[in-house]
C-alpha positions in Angstrom: 6.4 -25.5 -7.8 10.1 -26.7 -8.9 12.5 -24.2 -9.7 15.7 -25.0 -11.8 18.9 -24.5 -9.8 22.2 -23.7 -11.6 23.3 -27.8 -11.9 19.7 -28.0 -14.6 20.5 -25.1 -16.1 23.7 -26.4 -17.3 22.5 -29.7 -17.9 19.9 -27.4 -20.3 22.2 -25.2 -22.1 24.8 -28.0 -22.8 21.9 -30.0 -24.4 21.4 -26.7 -26.5 24.7 -26.0 -27.5 24.9 -30.3 -28.6 21.7 -29.8 -30.7 23.1 -26.9 -32.4 25.7 -28.3 -33.8 24.3 -31.7 -34.7 21.5 -29.3 -36.5 24.8 -27.4 -38.8 26.0 -31.0 -39.5 22.7 -31.6 -40.8 22.2 -28.6 -43.0 25.5 -28.7 -44.2 25.1 -32.3 -45.3 27.5 -33.8 -43.0 25.0 -36.1 -40.9 22.4 -37.5 -43.8 18.4 -37.9 -42.8 19.1 -40.9 -41.4 21.9 -40.2 -39.5 20.4 -37.6 -38.1 16.6 -38.7 -36.8 17.7 -40.0 -33.7 19.4 -37.0 -32.8 16.2 -34.7 -33.7 13.8 -37.0 -31.7 16.0 -37.2 -28.5 15.4 -33.2 -28.6 11.6 -33.0 -29.6 11.8 -32.4 -33.6 9.8 -34.3 -35.3 9.1 -34.5 -39.5 5.4 -34.1 -39.9 3.5 -34.0 -43.4 4.1 -30.5 -44.1 7.1 -29.1 -41.7 9.4 -29.8 -38.5 7.3 -29.9 -35.5 8.8 -29.4 -32.0 7.4 -31.2 -28.8 8.1 -29.4 -25.8 8.1 -31.2 -22.8 5.9 -29.4 -19.5 6.7 -31.9 -16.6 3.1 -32.8 -14.9 2.0 -30.0 -16.5 2.9 -27.3 -14.8 3.7 -23.8 -15.9 4.0 -20.4 -14.2 3.1 -17.3 -16.5 6.7 -16.7 -17.6 7.2 -19.7 -19.2 3.7 -19.3 -20.6 4.8 -16.5 -22.4 7.5 -18.0 -23.7 5.9 -20.1 -25.4 3.8 -17.7 -27.0 6.6 -16.5 -28.0 8.1 -18.7 -29.4 5.3 -19.8 -31.4 5.1 -16.4 -32.4 8.8 -16.0 -33.6 9.4 -19.7 -34.7 6.0 -20.7 -36.0 2.6 -19.4 -37.0 1.7 -17.6 -34.0 -0.7 -20.7 -31.7 0.3 -24.3 -30.2 -1.1 -26.9 -29.6 -1.8 -28.5 -25.7 -1.3 -32.4 -26.1 -2.7 -34.9 -24.0 0.7 -36.0 -23.0 0.2 -32.4 -21.1 3.2 -30.7 -23.5 3.0 -28.1 -26.4 3.5 -28.9 -30.2 4.8 -26.3 -32.5 3.9 -27.8 -36.0 5.7 -25.2 -38.6 9.3 -25.2 -37.0 11.9 -24.4 -39.2 15.8 -26.7 -39.1 17.4 -23.5 -38.8 15.5 -21.9 -36.1 14.9 -25.1 -34.1 18.3 -24.5 -32.1 17.5 -21.1 -31.1 14.0 -21.8 -29.9 15.3 -24.5 -27.4 17.6 -21.7 -26.6 14.8 -19.4 -25.6 13.2 -22.7 -23.7 16.1 -23.0 -21.9 16.3 -19.0 -20.8 13.0 -19.7 -19.3 13.8 -23.5 -17.9 12.3 -25.5 -20.2 13.4 -28.2 -23.0 11.9 -30.8 -25.1 14.1 -33.5 -24.2 12.7 -37.2 -24.0 9.5 -36.0 -25.5 9.9 -38.2 -28.3 12.4 -41.8 -28.8 12.3 -45.1 -27.2 12.9 -43.3 -24.0 11.1 -42.3 -20.5 9.0 -40.0 -21.9 7.6 -36.6 -19.9 6.0 -37.6 -16.7 2.4 -36.6 -15.8 0.2 -35.8 -12.8 -3.2 -35.0 -12.3 -3.5 -31.6 -13.3 -5.4 -30.7 -9.6 -1.9 -31.9 -8.1 -1.5 -29.9 -4.5 -5.0 -28.3 -4.3 -7.4 -30.6 -4.8 -9.7 -31.5 -1.9 -9.1 -35.6 -2.4 -5.7 -35.5 -2.3 -3.6 -38.1 -0.1 -0.1 -36.2 -1.3 1.0 -34.2 -3.9 2.1 -35.9 -6.7 3.7 -33.4 -8.4 6.9 -34.0 -5.6 7.9 -37.5 -7.0 7.0 -36.4 -10.7 9.8 -34.3 -10.3 11.9 -37.1 -8.8 11.1 -39.0 -11.6 12.0 -36.5 -14.1 15.1 -35.9 -12.6 16.1 -39.9 -11.8 15.0 -40.8 -15.6 16.5 -37.6 -17.6 19.1 -39.2 -20.0 19.2 -42.1 -17.8 22.4 -43.8 -19.5 20.9 -47.2 -18.8 17.5 -46.4 -20.1 18.0 -44.2 -23.2 17.3 -47.0 -25.7 14.3 -48.9 -24.3 12.5 -51.3 -26.9 10.2 -48.8 -27.1 8.5 -45.4 -25.7 7.8 -45.4 -22.0 5.3 -43.4 -20.2 5.0 -42.9 -16.6 1.6 -41.4 -14.6 1.2 -40.2 -10.9 -1.6 -39.4 -9.5 -2.3 -38.7 -5.9 -6.1 -38.8 -5.6 -8.4 -41.8 -5.4 -10.6 -40.2 -8.2 -7.1 -40.8 -10.9 -7.3 -37.6 -13.4 -3.6 -38.5 -14.9 -5.2 -41.8 -16.4 -2.9 -43.8 -14.7 -4.2 -47.4 -15.6 -3.2 -46.4 -19.5 0.3 -45.8 -18.9 3.3 -48.4 -19.2 4.0 -46.9 -15.1 0.8 -45.8 -12.9 1.6 -44.5 -9.3 -1.3 -43.8 -7.0 -0.5 -42.3 -4.0 -1.7 -44.4 -0.9 -1.2 -44.1 2.8 -1.2 -47.4 4.7 -2.7 -47.8 7.9 0.2 -46.0 10.0 -0.1 -42.8 8.2 3.2 -43.7 5.9 2.8 -42.7 2.5 3.5 -45.3 -0.7 2.1 -46.4 -4.0 0.2 -48.5 -5.4 2.2 -49.6 -8.4 0.2 -50.6 -12.2 2.1 -51.7 -15.0 1.5 -52.2 -18.5 -1.1 -50.0 -19.2 -1.2 -48.3 -22.7 -3.4 -47.5 -25.5 -2.7 -47.4 -29.2 -3.0 -50.6 -31.3 -3.1 -52.9 -28.6 -5.3 -51.1 -25.8 -4.7 -52.6 -22.1 -5.3 -51.7 -18.8 -2.5 -51.7 -16.3 -2.3 -54.5 -14.0 -1.3 -53.8 -10.1 1.5 -55.8 -9.1 2.4 -53.6 -5.7 -1.2 -52.5 -3.4 1.3 -50.4 -1.1 5.1 -49.5 -2.1 6.9 -47.4 0.4 7.7 -43.9 -0.4 11.9 -44.2 0.2 11.9 -47.6 -2.3 10.2 -45.7 -5.8 13.2 -45.2 -7.4 15.0 -48.7 -7.7 11.4 -50.2 -7.8 10.8 -48.3 -10.9 14.2 -49.0 -12.4 13.7 -52.9 -11.2 10.6 -52.4 -13.8 12.8 -50.8 -16.0 15.5 -53.7 -16.2 12.9 -56.3 -16.2 11.4 -54.6 -19.7 14.5 -53.7 -21.0 16.1 -57.0 -21.1 12.7 -59.0 -21.9 10.8 -56.3 -24.4 10.6 -57.2 -28.1 13.0 -55.7 -30.1 12.2 -57.5 -33.2 8.7 -56.0 -33.5 8.0 -52.3 -32.9 4.0 -53.4 -32.7 4.6 -55.7 -29.9 7.6 -53.9 -28.0 5.3 -52.1 -25.5 5.7 -53.7 -22.0 2.2 -53.9 -22.0 2.7 -56.8 -24.3 5.1 -58.3 -21.7 2.8 -58.6 -19.5 0.4 -59.5 -21.1 2.7 -62.5 -22.2 4.1 -63.5 -19.3 1.0 -62.9 -16.9 1.1 -60.6 -14.2 2.5 -62.8 -12.0 5.6 -63.7 -13.6 6.0 -60.3 -14.2 5.8 -59.2 -10.4 8.2 -62.4 -9.8 10.6 -60.8 -12.0 10.4 -56.9 -10.8 10.3 -58.2 -7.0 13.4 -60.7 -8.2 15.1 -57.5 -9.1 14.3 -55.2 -6.8 15.9 -57.4 -4.4 19.3 -56.9 -5.3 19.2 -53.1 -5.5 16.9 -52.3 -2.7 19.7 -51.1 -1.1 21.3 -49.0 -3.5 21.9 -45.5 -3.1 18.4 -44.7 -4.9 16.9 -45.8 -1.6 18.4 -42.9 0.3 16.4 -40.5 -1.4 14.6 -38.9 1.8 16.9 -35.6 1.3 16.2 -35.9 -1.9 12.0 -35.9 -1.8 12.3 -33.2 1.6 14.6 -30.9 -0.9 12.0 -30.8 -4.1 9.1 -31.0 -1.7 10.2 -27.6 -0.4 9.2 -25.8 -3.9 5.9 -27.0 -3.3 5.4 -25.5 0.0 1.6 -24.1 1.3 1.0 -20.9 -0.2 0.5 -17.5 1.6 -3.7 -18.1 0.6 -5.0 -14.4 1.2 -8.7 -13.7 2.6 -10.9 -16.3 1.1 -13.7 -14.1 -0.2 -13.2 -9.7 0.3 -15.8 -9.1 -1.7 -18.5 -11.8 -1.9 -21.2 -10.0 -3.0 -19.8 -9.0 -6.3 -19.5 -12.6 -7.1 -23.2 -13.7 -6.2 -24.6 -10.6 -7.9 -23.0 -11.4 -10.9 -23.6 -15.1 -10.9 -27.4 -14.2 -10.5 -27.5 -11.5 -12.9 -25.5 -12.6 -16.0 -26.8 -16.8 -17.2 -23.1 -17.1 -19.5 -21.0 -16.7 -16.3 -23.3 -18.8 -14.4 -22.9 -21.2 -16.5 -19.4 -20.9 -17.4 -18.5 -21.4 -13.0 -20.9 -24.6 -13.1 -19.2 -26.0 -15.9 -15.3 -24.7 -15.7 -14.6 -24.4 -12.2 -14.7 -26.9 -9.0 -13.4 -27.7 -5.1 -10.4 -26.2 -4.0 -8.9 -27.4 -0.8 -9.1 -23.9 0.9 -12.3 -22.3 1.5 -13.3 -19.2 -0.5 -11.0 -21.0 -3.5 -11.7 -22.9 -6.5 -10.2 -24.9 -9.4 -10.9 -22.4 -12.5 -10.3 -24.5 -16.0 -9.7 -22.4 -19.3 -11.2 -25.2 -22.2 -9.4 -24.8 -25.6 -12.0 -26.3 -27.3 -14.3 -23.2 -28.8 -17.6 -24.3 -30.7 -16.3 -24.9 -34.5 -12.2 -24.4 -33.0 -9.7 -26.6 -33.0 -9.3 -28.9 -29.9 -5.9 -27.8 -27.5 -4.7 -25.5 -30.1 -4.1 -22.0 -28.8 -2.8 -18.5 -29.7 0.1 -16.4 -28.8 -2.2 -13.6 -27.4 -4.3 -16.4 -25.8 -1.3 -18.1 -24.2 -0.5 -13.9 -22.5 -3.8 -13.4 -21.6 -3.8 -16.6 -19.8 -0.3 -15.9 -18.4 -1.3 -12.2 -16.9 -4.0 -14.2 -15.2 -1.8 -16.7 -13.9 0.4 -14.4 -12.3 -2.5 -11.9 -11.0 -4.7 -14.0 -9.9 -3.2 -17.6 -9.5 0.1 -17.6 -7.5 2.0 -17.2 -11.0 1.1 -21.0 -12.0 -0.8 -22.5 -14.0 -1.5 -26.3 -15.2 -2.0 -27.9 -18.6 -4.5 -31.1 -18.4 -4.1 -34.4 -20.4 -7.6 -33.3 -22.0 -6.2 -30.3 -23.5 -7.0 -27.4 -21.7 -5.4 -25.3 -18.7 -6.0 -24.8 -15.6 -5.1 -21.6 -12.6 -5.4 -24.1 -9.9 -5.5 -21.0 -7.2 -8.5 -18.7 -7.8 -10.5 -17.1 -4.8 -14.1 -16.8 -6.0 -14.9 -13.3 -6.0 -12.0 -12.6 -9.0 -14.0 -15.0 -11.3 -15.6 -12.1 -12.9 -12.6 -10.5 -14.1 -10.9 -13.4 -14.9 -14.2 -14.3 -16.9 -14.7 -11.5 -18.4 -10.4 -11.7 -19.8 -11.2 -15.2 -21.4 -14.6 -13.7 -22.8 -12.6 -10.9 -24.7 -9.8 -13.8 -25.6 -13.0 -16.1 -26.8 -11.8 -18.7 -23.9 -15.1 -18.7 -22.2 -16.9 -22.1 -23.4 -18.6 -23.4 -20.5 -18.2 -27.0 -21.9 -15.9 -29.0 -19.5 -16.6 -32.4 -18.9 -19.1 -31.7 -21.8 -20.1 -33.1 -25.0 -18.0 -29.9 -27.0 -14.7 -30.7 -24.5 -13.5 -33.0 -27.2 -9.8 -34.5 -27.4 -8.8 -34.7 -30.6 -4.9 -35.1 -32.4 -4.0 -33.3 -35.3 -4.8 -35.9 -37.3 -4.5 -36.1 -41.6 -4.1 -32.4 -41.3 -0.4 -32.6 -39.6 0.9 -36.2 -38.8 2.4 -38.5 -41.5 1.0 -41.8 -39.6 -2.8 -40.7 -39.7 -5.1 -42.1 -41.7 -8.2 -39.7 -41.7 -8.6 -36.0 -40.5 -9.7 -35.3 -36.1 -10.0 -32.0 -35.9 -13.2 -31.4 -39.0 -14.9 -34.0 -37.3 -14.5 -32.5 -33.7 -15.6 -28.8 -35.0 -18.3 -30.5 -36.8 -19.6 -32.5 -33.6 -18.8 -29.0 -31.3 -20.9 -26.6 -34.2 -23.6 -29.7 -34.0 -23.6 -29.5 -30.3 -23.7 -24.8 -30.1 -26.3 -25.4 -28.1 -25.3 -24.7 -24.2 -28.5 -25.5 -22.8 -28.8 -28.8 -24.8 -24.6 -29.9 -24.1 -25.1 -29.0 -20.6 -28.5 -31.2 -20.7 -26.8 -34.1 -21.5 -24.3 -33.7 -18.7 -20.8 -35.6 -18.5 -19.9 -37.0 -22.2 -16.1 -37.5 -22.9 -15.9 -37.3 -26.9 -12.2 -38.6 -28.1 -11.0 -38.8 -31.7 -7.7 -40.2 -33.3 -7.0 -39.9 -36.9 -4.9 -43.5 -36.6 -4.3 -46.6 -34.6 -1.3 -45.1 -32.4 -4.8 -43.2 -30.4 -3.1 -40.1 -29.9 -6.5 -39.0 -29.1 -7.3 -41.4 -26.5 -10.4 -42.6 -28.3 -10.4 -46.2 -27.0 -11.3 -44.8 -23.5 -13.9 -41.8 -24.5 -17.4 -42.6 -23.4 -17.6 -42.1 -27.3 -14.3 -42.7 -29.0 -13.8 -42.5 -32.9 -10.9 -44.1 -34.6 -10.5 -42.8 -38.2 -9.7 -45.2 -41.1 -9.0 -45.3 -44.7 -11.4 -46.9 -46.7 -10.1 -47.1 -50.6 -8.9 -43.1 -49.9 -12.1 -42.1 -48.2 -12.1 -41.6 -44.6 -14.4 -43.4 -42.0 -14.7 -43.5 -38.7 -14.9 -46.5 -36.3 -17.1 -46.0 -32.6 -16.5 -47.3 -29.8 -18.6 -46.9 -26.7 -17.8 -47.5 -23.3 -14.5 -46.4 -22.2 -13.3 -44.8 -19.1 -9.1 -43.1 -18.1 -10.6 -42.8 -14.5 -10.0 -45.4 -11.7 -12.7 -47.5 -13.9 -10.6 -47.7 -16.4 -11.9 -49.6 -19.1 -11.8 -49.9 -23.1 -14.6 -48.9 -24.8 -16.0 -51.7 -27.1 -16.7 -51.6 -30.8 -19.9 -50.7 -31.8 -20.3 -51.9 -35.5 -18.9 -50.8 -39.1 -17.0 -47.8 -39.6 -18.9 -44.7 -40.6 -18.4 -42.6 -43.7 -17.0 -38.9 -42.7 -19.9 -37.2 -43.9 -21.9 -39.3 -41.6 -19.9 -39.1 -38.7 -21.8 -36.5 -37.3 -25.3 -37.6 -37.5 -24.1 -40.5 -36.0 -23.2 -39.4 -32.9 -25.9 -37.5 -32.4 -28.0 -40.4 -32.9 -26.2 -42.3 -30.1 -26.4 -39.2 -27.8 -30.1 -38.8 -28.5 -30.6 -42.6 -27.6 -29.3 -41.6 -24.5 -31.5 -38.8 -23.3 -34.1 -41.0 -24.1 -32.8 -44.1 -22.6 -31.0 -42.9 -19.1 -32.3 -42.3 -15.5 -32.3 -39.9 -13.6 -29.1 -37.8 -13.1 -27.3 -40.6 -15.1 -24.1 -40.1 -17.3 -24.2 -41.6 -20.6 -21.7 -43.8 -19.5 -23.8 -44.6 -16.2 -26.1 -45.4 -19.2 -24.6 -47.4 -21.6 -23.1 -49.6 -18.4 -26.7 -50.6 -17.7 -28.0 -51.1 -20.9 -24.9 -52.2 -23.0 -24.8 -51.7 -26.5 -27.7 -52.7 -28.1 -29.8 -49.6 -27.9 -27.3 -47.4 -28.9 -26.4 -50.0 -31.7 -30.0 -50.1 -33.5 -30.4 -46.3 -33.2 -26.7 -45.7 -34.7 -27.2 -47.3 -37.8 -30.8 -47.5 -38.1 -31.7 -45.4 -41.6 -32.6 -41.7 -41.9 
C-alpha cells in the first residue's frame, strides 16, 4: 500500500497546526460559528444533532493494522469507544469535543491519516474497489490511480470551492464494485487492442434529491491523459455549474441540462487546451506510486489443507460463513475474506474499539498487514490463506463479527439517520435493526440469496437507497416517521435507479412490508434468480400487490 513520504507528512502536520489555531480562535470567541464553519468542514468536522462529528478519510478504503489501531484508540480516547464506517469508505466519530478535535487530528497525522476534504464543496475522498489488487477479474490495480488523483486534488486551489461537493470513484474491474456510475466522475480501467491501459470516463452520476446514472463521455482515455482530462471536466463544471441553487449545483444537473453530447464537446475543447500540460507527463509519477503496490510475497498456498477441509465439513456455522463471506482471489489457495459489520440487531457499519483492534491484529498476522473498508460498510482482509480461515473465524466469532450475511438480507446499508444527523427526517438504524432481527434465521437468509437493502433517513441518500434492490427512504408525515419503498435499483455495472413502489409506509408497518415483498420474491422466482432478476422479469406489479395487501 502507499506509504507517506516527508512531503505528505509535512503537509498534514501543517494543516493540523493551522486547524488547532482556528479551533483556539473559535473557543475564545474570536471567530463566530459562521466564520468557523467553512474552516471546520474543510477539516472534516461537522456539527450534528448532539455533538461534533469527525469524518476521517480512508483513501480508496485501504488501511494497515497500525492505522486501524489508531482509529480504535482515537474512538476510545476522544469519542465513546466506537466508530461508524460509511458508504464513502470513511470512518465517522459522532461524539467529538471541539477542544479535543485538534488532538485527534494530530494522532491521525502520526499514523499518516487525516480528515481533509471529507466535507465541503471540493473533491472528496477518492473511493475504489475494495478488492483492488487481488480480484481475479481485475484489468489493473485502481489504487494507483486513486492515489494519483488524491495527491493531485488535495487542496487544489482551482477546485477547493466548487459549486457543490464532488466525488470520484475508480474500479479496475468490469464488475464494478466501486459504484462508479453513481459518482460525479467514475473511472473504469480498460485495455485497448494494443494492451495499453486507459479509462472509460463516466460523468454526471449521483444520488440524493435527483438521482441519476452517469453518462460515458470517453470510451477510452489513455493513461497519460488522465489528469489533464479530469482537470478539463472540473473546469467545465466550475465555470458552468449552478451556484444559485444548491439543489441544482451538482455536475449531474449540468450534464442533464446541456446534454451528454454538449458536455463531451465542452470537456474535449477544454482538454485540447491542456493536453500538452505538465499534467500529461505523469508516467514517472504513476511508476513511483505503483512501486508501493508491488506484488506481495505470498507464501505456500495451503500448507495444511486438511484442517480447513475438516473444519468446513464438521462446523455448519463456519461453513456458512465461508460460503457467504469469502470470495475468489487471484492467487490459488488464497481468498478475500469480508467481515460483516452487520450483526443481527446491530447498527450497520459500527465497530467498537475492541473490534477494530482485533481486526487489526488479524490483518497483521494473516493478511500482509492490510485491510479494506467497503462502500457497503464492511471490512475486508484481502490476502488470506484458505488454511488460515478457521483461526480467523474463531477470532471474529469471539468479537461478534462472524455474521455470515455478506450480500444477504441482513447486510443492510444504513445512514446514521435521525439518531445523529441534523438533516434527517426519520431514523434509519432502528429500521435496519428490526429487519435484520426479522430475518435472523440464517437458513432463510441464505435461501433468499443476494438481497441488497439500503436505507436513508433523508433525500440526501447517504444510505444509497436509490440503488438498493429494496430501498427505503425516511420521510416525515405530520411529525411521524414513514418510509417510501423503491425496488429494482443497482449500483453495479448494470446500474439502475429504483422505482417508487407506492405510498409511504409507517414505521410500525415497514418491516412487515419488506417481509411481504421478499415472500413474494420467494414465491415468484425461477431457478437461481436473484431478487433483482425476478423484479426485472416481472416488474413492480406483483410486489406492489403483496406489499399493500391487507394483513
